[in-house]
C-alpha positions as semicolon CSV with decimal commas, in nm:
position;residue;x (nm);y (nm);z (nm)
1;M;0,447;0,446;0,498
2;N;0,174;0,162;0,473
3;S;-0,024;0,080;0,150
4;Y;-0,305;0,339;0,196
5;I;-0,082;0,634;0,236
6;Q;0,108;0,520;-0,079
7;L;-0,239;0,469;-0,261
8;I;-0,343;0,837;-0,182
9;S;-0,023;0,995;-0,228
10;L;-0,032;0,855;-0,588
11;I;-0,394;0,954;-0,651
12;V;-0,258;1,324;-0,526
13;S;0,034;1,290;-0,770
14;F;-0,192;1,206;-1,077
15;L;-0,404;1,489;-0,997
16;Y;-0,119;1,711;-0,927
17;G;-0,027;1,621;-1,308
18;Y;-0,386;1,729;-1,449
19;I;-0,375;2,068;-1,233
20;L;0,004;2,121;-1,344
21;Y;-0,107;2,080;-1,729
22;Y;-0,384;2,383;-1,679
23;L;-0,149;2,602;-1,470
24;N;0,127;2,552;-1,764
25;K;-0,138;2,656;-2,022
26;F;-0,234;2,965;-1,802
27;N;0,105;3,053;-1,720
28;I;0,204;3,029;-2,087
29;K;-0,104;3,280;-2,176
30;I;0,070;3,554;-1,934
31;I;0,384;3,557;-2,034
32;N;0,381;3,580;-2,395
33;K;0,226;3,925;-2,382
34;K;0,525;4,029;-2,181
35;N;0,908;4,131;-2,210
36;L;1,204;3,923;-2,131
37;V;1,271;3,987;-1,769
38;F;0,881;3,975;-1,680
39;K;0,900;3,611;-1,842
40;I;1,221;3,510;-1,649
41;I;1,063;3,647;-1,303
42;I;0,727;3,484;-1,399
43;S;0,890;3,164;-1,501
44;F;1,113;3,149;-1,201
45;L;0,811;3,243;-0,939
46;Y;0,623;2,985;-1,168
47;I;0,824;2,697;-1,103
48;F;0,916;2,778;-0,737
49;D;0,553;2,812;-0,618
50;I;0,453;2,460;-0,807
51;S;0,756;2,276;-0,665
52;L;0,663;2,435;-0,321
53;L;0,304;2,366;-0,336
54;Y;0,370;1,988;-0,423
55;V;0,592;1,937;-0,120
56;V;0,390;2,083;0,117
57;L;0,138;1,846;0,007
58;L;0,330;1,531;0,050
59;Y;0,435;1,654;0,395
60;I;0,048;1,666;0,489
61;L;0,001;1,351;0,290
62;N;0,337;1,146;0,404
63;K;0,563;1,336;0,649
64;G;0,745;1,439;0,330
65;I;0,846;1,126;0,190
66;L;0,931;1,168;-0,220
67;H;0,964;0,819;-0,409
68;I;1,049;0,797;-0,786
69;Y;0,699;0,661;-0,862
70;F;0,528;0,985;-0,750
71;V;0,708;1,216;-1,007
72;L;0,608;0,947;-1,276
73;F;0,282;0,963;-1,167
74;I;0,303;1,357;-1,205
75;I;0,401;1,328;-1,550
76;L;0,144;1,024;-1,638
77;G;-0,134;1,259;-1,525
78;Y;0,014;1,546;-1,725
79;L;0,037;1,335;-2,024
80;V;-0,289;1,184;-2,005
81;M;-0,425;1,484;-1,991
82;C;-0,234;1,618;-2,307
83;V;-0,374;1,339;-2,467
84;K;-0,720;1,434;-2,366
85;K;-0,714;1,729;-2,472
86;R;-0,600;1,681;-2,831
87;K;-0,870;1,464;-2,913
């Protein structure tokens, strides 16, 4: 994998962390008003869909190669969004 593809993958991972923040907020709003079984089902489907979407994005960008720093950039994007929303 060349450096251009790695840079694009890092940027997409960081932006995915941003999107993940908003999707988590939306998921929490949905499951707070439901019963326990519905919460478990929705949470399972949410986690499955989010992880599947990221894997598909990686397959499109770099043939599905996952490095630890991609995951770190997702976490960094999520944390940056958390800090921005607190201000």
